[in-house]
N, C-alpha and C positions, 0 to 999 in steps of 0.2 A: 892157538890162542891159549893163554894160561888159564887154568881153572882153579887157581889158589883162592883160598877163602879170604874175605875181606870184612873189616870191622865196620859194618854199616847197620842202620835200622832199615829193615825191608817191610814196606807196607803195600798191600794189594789194593788196587782201586776197587770200590764196590761195584758189582754187576748185578743186573736183574736176576731174580731167582731162577735156577735151572740153566743159566748161561755159563759158558766156559770162561775162565779167566783169560783175558787177552793181553792185559798190560801189567807190568809190575813197576812200581815206582821206587827208586832208591833215594831216600832222604838222609842227608848227611847230618850228623850231630856236630856241627861246627859253630864257632863263634861268628858274629857277623863279619861279613867280608866286604872290604872296600874294593868296589869294582872299577875305581878310577884307574886308568892306565895312562902312565906318563908317555906322551907321544913325542917328547923332546929328546928322545934317545939319539945316540950317535949313529952315524951312517953305517958303522960296523954292525950295531945292534939290528938295524933294519935289514941287513943281509941275512940275519938268522931267522927272519919271518917267513917260514916255509909253509904254505897252505897244504891241507890234505890232498890226496889224489882226487881228481874230478871236482874240486871245489868250485862252487859258483854261488852267486846271490840269486835267489828265487823271486823274492819281493822284499819289501821294507820289513826288516826284522826277521827274515826267513832265509836260511842257507841250506845247502846241500853239499855232500862230499862223500868220499870213501872213508874207510876206517882211519881215524887219526891215530898217530903214534907220537912218541915223546918228541920227535923233531918238529912236530906241528904245534906244540903246546903254547909257545910264545906267540905265535900267529893267532891262535884261538883266543888268547887273552885279549887281544886288540878288539875282538867282536863283543866283549862284555856279555857273554852269553848268560842267559837265565836257565835255559834247559837244553837238553839234547834228547832227540828221539831216535833211538836205536832199534833197528828193524831185524836183527839177527837173534837166534836162540841162545847162542853161546854166552857164558858168563862174561861180563865186562873185565878186562885185564886189571890187575891190581894197580899198575901205574897209572892207568886212565881214571880209575876209581879215586886214587889219591889226588889227581889233578882236579877232578870235579869237587872233591871235598875241600881243597885249599882255595878254590875259587867260588864256592857257593852255588854250584850248578846242579840242578835236579836232573836226574836220568829217568826217562820213560822208555821202558823196554818192551818191545812187541816181537815175540819169537816167531818170525816168519821163516819157515825152513827154505832152503835153497835147493831148487831141483833144476835138472836139465830137461829140455823138451824131449819127448812130448808129455813129461809127467809133471809139468808145472801146476801148482795149486796155491793161488793167492786167495787168502780168506777175505771176502768182502767186509764181514763184520769188523775184522781187525783194521782194515784200511779206513773204515768209517770212524772208528774210535780214534785212530791216529789223526785223522782230519779234524776232529773236534779239538784235540790238543793244539794242532797247528793254528786253528782259527781263534784260539784264546789268546788275546794279546797279553795276558798276564804271564804267559810262557815265553814271550819274546824278550830279546832275540833268541831264536831257536835255530839249532843246527840238526838237520835230518841226515842221517847216515846208515848205511848197511856195510857191506865189506868192501865192494869196489865202487859203490855209488852209481851203479848202473841199472840193475833190474828192479830190486825191491824199492829203492829210493826213487827210481825212474817211474814206477807205477804210482807211488804215492803222490809225487809231484804232478804226474799226468791227471790223476783224479782231482787234485787241487785245481788244475788249469780248467777242468770241465766245470767246476763251481764258479770259476772266473768267466765262464762262457766262451772259452776259446774254442775255435773250430777244430775239428779232429785233425786236419792236416797240420796245423801248428802244433798241436799236442804231440803228434808223432814225430814231427821234425825235431822238437826239443828232445824227446826221448832218444831218438837215433843219434843225436849229436853227442850224447853221453855214452850210449851203448855201443855205437860205431858197429864194427863187424860182428859184435856179439848181440845185436838186436834180436829180439824174439817176437815171432808172430803172435805167440800166446799172450805175451804182455800187452801188445797193442790190441788184441782182441778183448782182453780183460778191461782195458781203459775205455774202449769203445762201448762195451756193454754195461759198464759201471753206472748204477742208478744214483744220481745225486739228489733226487726228490726228497729223500728223507733227511737231507742236510740243509734244506732251504731255510730252516730256522736259525742257522748260525747267524751271529751278529753282523749285519751289514756295515757296521762301523769299522769292521776289520778291513784294513786299507786294501788288501789284495783281492777282496771280493767285490770291489767297486768298479772293476774293468767294464 
């Protein structure tokens, strides 16, 4: 992934004193962007709408995928995204940053390291902070993604499902559908033990929490 510098204004979300910074937000200095997408394009244009790897709709206004590249930009425009939640620590590529800038999309980055079992370490506080952003309808439509859209994205979505009061077997079935042969016991254990009690205050007007 490129680590070229990019011309953005970087602001860090305020955290309680003594806590580690979990999320950084990239806000673009751009003119107001018209989010209207002309869906009367020709059939040939429709053929160019390529979704990112492992793309799926999670709930109204919430999507998930693997890392999008330039071939996916036209498709992402049809979603009229307000924000992206990015779960990897690596800097966002310049081409992707320019796409966000030109479409008025805010990026929330949570640097969750990628490890292989048995050394998987998923920070609970980071997942909670990301869930608060997902639950805020002001950030919708939102796309959640990591690298392959399997483990880190799967854990975040799985914890969201617990907020929706899904049974664990359904949470695991969805996780395994995306992770396939790469499913991790440690990820499923994390989702099972994740405590959603501290997130009960999230607004119940948020559609996906009404299940």
